[in-house]
VOSEPA-94142 format. One record per residue: residue number from 1; residue in one letter; x negated, y negated, z of N, C-alpha, C, O in turn. Coordinates in steps of 0.02 Angstrom, whole numbers, plus 32768, in hexadecimal, padded with zeros to 4 digits. Layout:
BEGIN
+-----+---+------+------+------+------+------+------+------+------+------+------+------+------+
!   k ! r !  nc1 !  nc2 !  nc3 ! cac1 ! cac2 ! cac3 !  cc1 !  cc2 !  cc3 !  oc1 !  oc2 !  oc3 !
+-----+---+------+------+------+------+------+------+------+------+------+------+------+------+
! NUM ! A !    X !    Y !    Z !    X !    Y !    Z !    X !    Y !    Z !    X !    Y !    Z !
...
+-----+---+------+------+------+------+------+------+------+------+------+------+------+------+
# end
This chain:
BEGIN
+-----+---+------+------+------+------+------+------+------+------+------+------+------+------+
!   k ! r !  nc1 !  nc2 !  nc3 ! cac1 ! cac2 ! cac3 !  cc1 !  cc2 !  cc3 !  oc1 !  oc2 !  oc3 !
+-----+---+------+------+------+------+------+------+------+------+------+------+------+------+
!   1 ! M ! 8347 ! 7F56 ! 7E5D ! 833D ! 7F2A ! 7E96 ! 82F6 ! 7F12 ! 7E96 ! 82C9 ! 7F35 ! 7E7E !
!   2 ! K ! 82EB ! 7ED8 ! 7EB0 ! 82A8 ! 7EBC ! 7EB5 ! 8290 ! 7EC3 ! 7EFD ! 82B4 ! 7EB2 ! 7F2C !
!   3 ! I ! 8253 ! 7EDC ! 7F05 ! 8236 ! 7EE7 ! 7F47 ! 81F4 ! 7EC1 ! 7F4A ! 81CC ! 7EC3 ! 7F1B !
!   4 ! R ! 81E8 ! 7E9F ! 7F81 ! 81A8 ! 7E7F ! 7F8D ! 8180 ! 7EAB ! 7FBC ! 8195 ! 7EB7 ! 7FF5 !
!   5 ! V ! 8148 ! 7EC3 ! 7FA5 ! 811A ! 7EEC ! 7FCD ! 80E3 ! 7EBE ! 7FE5 ! 80C2 ! 7E9C ! 7FBD !
!   6 ! W ! 80D8 ! 7EBC ! 8027 ! 80A3 ! 7E91 ! 8041 ! 8074 ! 7EBA ! 806D ! 8086 ! 7EEF ! 8086 !
!   7 ! W ! 8039 ! 7EA0 ! 8077 ! 8006 ! 7EC1 ! 809F ! 7FDC ! 7E8C ! 80C0 ! 7FDB ! 7E52 ! 80AB !
!   8 ! N ! 7FB8 ! 7E9F ! 80F5 ! 7F8C ! 7E72 ! 811A ! 7F46 ! 7E8F ! 811C ! 7F3C ! 7ECB ! 811D !
!   9 ! Y ! 7F18 ! 7E62 ! 811C ! 7ED2 ! 7E73 ! 8129 ! 7EC0 ! 7E4F ! 816A ! 7EA9 ! 7E16 ! 8167 !
!  10 ! P ! 7ECA ! 7E6D ! 81A3 ! 7EC2 ! 7E4A ! 81E3 ! 7E7C ! 7E2D ! 81EE ! 7E75 ! 7DFB ! 8212 !
!  11 ! E ! 7E49 ! 7E4B ! 81D2 ! 7E05 ! 7E36 ! 81E0 ! 7DE9 ! 7E07 ! 81AB ! 7DB2 ! 7DEC ! 81B4 !
!  12 ! V ! 7E0E ! 7DFB ! 8175 ! 7DF6 ! 7DD2 ! 813E ! 7E2D ! 7DA2 ! 8129 ! 7E67 ! 7DB6 ! 8124 !
!  13 ! Y ! 7E1B ! 7D63 ! 811D ! 7E4D ! 7D34 ! 8105 ! 7E59 ! 7D40 ! 80BA ! 7E29 ! 7D42 ! 8093 !
!  14 ! V ! 7E97 ! 7D47 ! 80A8 ! 7EAB ! 7D4E ! 8062 ! 7EE4 ! 7D1E ! 8057 ! 7F12 ! 7D1A ! 807F !
!  15 ! Q ! 7EE1 ! 7CF9 ! 8020 ! 7F16 ! 7CC9 ! 8011 ! 7F59 ! 7CEC ! 800C ! 7F5E ! 7D25 ! 7FF5 !
!  16 ! L ! 7F8D ! 7CC8 ! 8020 ! 7FD0 ! 7CE5 ! 8023 ! 7FE5 ! 7D05 ! 7FE1 ! 8003 ! 7D3A ! 7FE1 !
!  17 ! E ! 7FD7 ! 7CE5 ! 7FA9 ! 7FEC ! 7D00 ! 7F68 ! 7FC9 ! 7D41 ! 7F55 ! 7FDE ! 7D63 ! 7F27 !
!  18 ! D ! 7F93 ! 7D52 ! 7F79 ! 7F6F ! 7D90 ! 7F6C ! 7F83 ! 7DC7 ! 7F9C ! 7F63 ! 7DFC ! 7F9E !
!  19 ! R ! 7FB8 ! 7DBC ! 7FC4 ! 7FCC ! 7DED ! 7FF7 ! 8010 ! 7E0C ! 7FEA ! 802D ! 7E2B ! 8016 !
!  20 ! Y ! 802A ! 7E04 ! 7FAE ! 806A ! 7E25 ! 7F9F ! 8070 ! 7E32 ! 7F54 ! 804E ! 7E14 ! 7F2B !
!  21 ! E ! 809E ! 7E5F ! 7F44 ! 80AE ! 7E6D ! 7EFE ! 80F9 ! 7E7C ! 7EFB ! 8113 ! 7EA1 ! 7F25 !
!  22 ! D ! 811B ! 7E60 ! 7ECB ! 8162 ! 7E6D ! 7EC0 ! 8169 ! 7EA6 ! 7E8D ! 8149 ! 7EA4 ! 7E58 !
!  23 ! I ! 8192 ! 7ED6 ! 7E9D ! 819D ! 7F0F ! 7E70 ! 81E8 ! 7F17 ! 7E64 ! 8211 ! 7F02 ! 7E8D !
!  24 ! E ! 81F9 ! 7F35 ! 7E2C ! 823E ! 7F44 ! 7E1B ! 8249 ! 7F8E ! 7E23 ! 8222 ! 7FB7 ! 7E0C !
!  25 ! L ! 8280 ! 7FA0 ! 7E45 ! 8292 ! 7FE5 ! 7E4F ! 82DB ! 7FEE ! 7E3B ! 8302 ! 7FBE ! 7E3D !
!  26 ! P ! 82EE ! 802A ! 7E28 ! 8335 ! 8037 ! 7E18 ! 8361 ! 8029 ! 7E55 ! 834E ! 8036 ! 7E8E !
!  27 ! D ! 839C ! 800F ! 7E48 ! 83CA ! 7FFE ! 7E7E ! 83E2 ! 803B ! 7EA6 ! 83F7 ! 8034 ! 7EDF !
!  28 ! D ! 83DF ! 8076 ! 7E89 ! 83F7 ! 80B1 ! 7EAC ! 83C2 ! 80D7 ! 7ED3 ! 83CE ! 810E ! 7EEA !
!  29 ! Y ! 8387 ! 80B9 ! 7EDB ! 8352 ! 80DA ! 7F02 ! 8366 ! 80E0 ! 7F4B ! 8386 ! 80B3 ! 7F67 !
!  30 ! T ! 8354 ! 8118 ! 7F69 ! 8361 ! 8122 ! 7FB0 ! 8329 ! 8100 ! 7FD8 ! 82F6 ! 80EB ! 7FBC !
!  31 ! E ! 8332 ! 80FB ! 801A ! 82FF ! 80DE ! 8045 ! 82BD ! 8105 ! 803F ! 8287 ! 80E7 ! 803F !
!  32 ! E ! 82C1 ! 8147 ! 8039 ! 8286 ! 8171 ! 8032 ! 8260 ! 8161 ! 7FF1 ! 8223 ! 815D ! 7FF1 !
!  33 ! E ! 8284 ! 8159 ! 7FBA ! 8265 ! 8149 ! 7F7A ! 8246 ! 8103 ! 7F7B ! 8210 ! 80F9 ! 7F5F !
!  34 ! I ! 8269 ! 80D5 ! 7F9B ! 824D ! 8091 ! 7FA1 ! 820D ! 8093 ! 7FC9 ! 81DB ! 8075 ! 7FB5 !
!  35 ! K ! 820D ! 80B5 ! 8001 ! 81D2 ! 80BA ! 802B ! 8197 ! 80D8 ! 8005 ! 815F ! 80C0 ! 800A !
!  36 ! R ! 81A4 ! 810D ! 7FDF ! 816F ! 812D ! 7FB8 ! 8150 ! 80FC ! 7F86 ! 8113 ! 80F8 ! 7F7F !
!  37 ! E ! 817A ! 80D6 ! 7F63 ! 8161 ! 80A4 ! 7F33 ! 813B ! 806C ! 7F54 ! 8106 ! 8057 ! 7F3C !
!  38 ! V ! 8155 ! 8054 ! 7F8C ! 8134 ! 801E ! 7FB1 ! 80F0 ! 8035 ! 7FCB ! 80BF ! 8010 ! 7FC5 !
!  39 ! E ! 80EC ! 8070 ! 7FE6 ! 80AC ! 808A ! 7FFF ! 807A ! 8090 ! 7FC6 ! 803F ! 8081 ! 7FCF !
!  40 ! E ! 8090 ! 80A7 ! 7F8C ! 8063 ! 80AE ! 7F53 ! 8045 ! 806A ! 7F40 ! 8009 ! 8065 ! 7F33 !
!  41 ! V ! 806E ! 8036 ! 7F3D ! 8056 ! 7FF3 ! 7F2C ! 8026 ! 7FD9 ! 7F61 ! 7FF1 ! 7FBF ! 7F51 !
!  42 ! A ! 8038 ! 7FE1 ! 7FA0 ! 800F ! 7FC7 ! 7FD7 ! 7FCC ! 7FEC ! 7FDB ! 7F98 ! 7FCD ! 7FE4 !
!  43 ! F ! 7FCE ! 802E ! 7FD5 ! 7F91 ! 8055 ! 7FDC ! 7F60 ! 804A ! 7FA3 ! 7F25 ! 805A ! 7FAA !
!  44 ! E ! 7F77 ! 8030 ! 7F6B ! 7F4A ! 8020 ! 7F34 ! 7F1A ! 7FE7 ! 7F48 ! 7EE7 ! 7FDD ! 7F28 !
!  45 ! R ! 7F2B ! 7FC1 ! 7F7C ! 7F04 ! 7F87 ! 7F91 ! 7ECB ! 7F99 ! 7FC1 ! 7EA2 ! 7F6E ! 7FD1 !
!  46 ! F ! 7EC9 ! 7FD7 ! 7FD8 ! 7E99 ! 7FEA ! 800B ! 7E6B ! 8021 ! 7FF0 ! 7E81 ! 804E ! 7FCD !
!  47 ! N ! 7E2D ! 801C ! 8002 ! 7DFE ! 8052 ! 7FF6 ! 7DF7 ! 807A ! 8036 ! 7DFA ! 805E ! 806C !
!  48 ! Y ! 7DEF ! 80BA ! 8030 ! 7DE6 ! 80E2 ! 806B ! 7DBB ! 811E ! 805A ! 7DB1 ! 812E ! 801F !
!  49 ! G ! 7DA4 ! 813E ! 808B ! 7D7C ! 817A ! 8082 ! 7D7E ! 81A2 ! 80C3 ! 7D9B ! 818C ! 80F4 !
!  50 ! Y ! 7D5F ! 81DB ! 80C2 ! 7D5B ! 8203 ! 80FF ! 7D1F ! 8231 ! 80FB ! 7D03 ! 823D ! 80C6 !
!  51 ! E ! 7D0D ! 8249 ! 8135 ! 7CD7 ! 8279 ! 813A ! 7CEB ! 82AD ! 816E ! 7D01 ! 829B ! 81A4 !
!  52 ! I ! 7CE5 ! 82EC ! 815E ! 7CF6 ! 8321 ! 818C ! 7CB9 ! 832B ! 81BA ! 7C84 ! 8340 ! 81A4 !
!  53 ! L ! 7CC2 ! 831B ! 81F9 ! 7C8A ! 831A ! 8228 ! 7C79 ! 835E ! 8244 ! 7C45 ! 8367 ! 8263 !
!  54 ! T ! 7CA5 ! 838E ! 823C ! 7C99 ! 83D0 ! 8259 ! 7C73 ! 83FF ! 822A ! 7C64 ! 8437 ! 823D !
!  55 ! K ! 7C65 ! 83E9 ! 81EC ! 7C41 ! 8413 ! 81BC ! 7BFA ! 83F9 ! 81B4 ! 7BED ! 83BE ! 81BD !
!  56 ! E ! 7BCD ! 8426 ! 81A4 ! 7B87 ! 8413 ! 8197 ! 7B83 ! 83ED ! 8156 ! 7BA5 ! 83FE ! 8125 !
!  57 ! K ! 7B5A ! 83B9 ! 8155 ! 7B50 ! 8394 ! 8117 ! 7B26 ! 83BE ! 80E7 ! 7AF7 ! 83E0 ! 80FC !
!  58 ! K ! 7B36 ! 83BB ! 80A8 ! 7B11 ! 83E1 ! 8075 ! 7ADD ! 83B5 ! 8055 ! 7AB8 ! 83CB ! 8029 !
+-----+---+------+------+------+------+------+------+------+------+------+------+------+------+
# end
């Protein structure tokens, strides 16, 4: 099956063709498997980080 994964950058203008990717998945994938694949594709587009605020900085 063909799936279109799309994402938004609400604070930054990005051209429409840069906001989605079409992927091919097996036809027998469950909703859970589809969601896992879609999240993987979408999350590749974002950088993130974290800092634990309750620990002393070294």
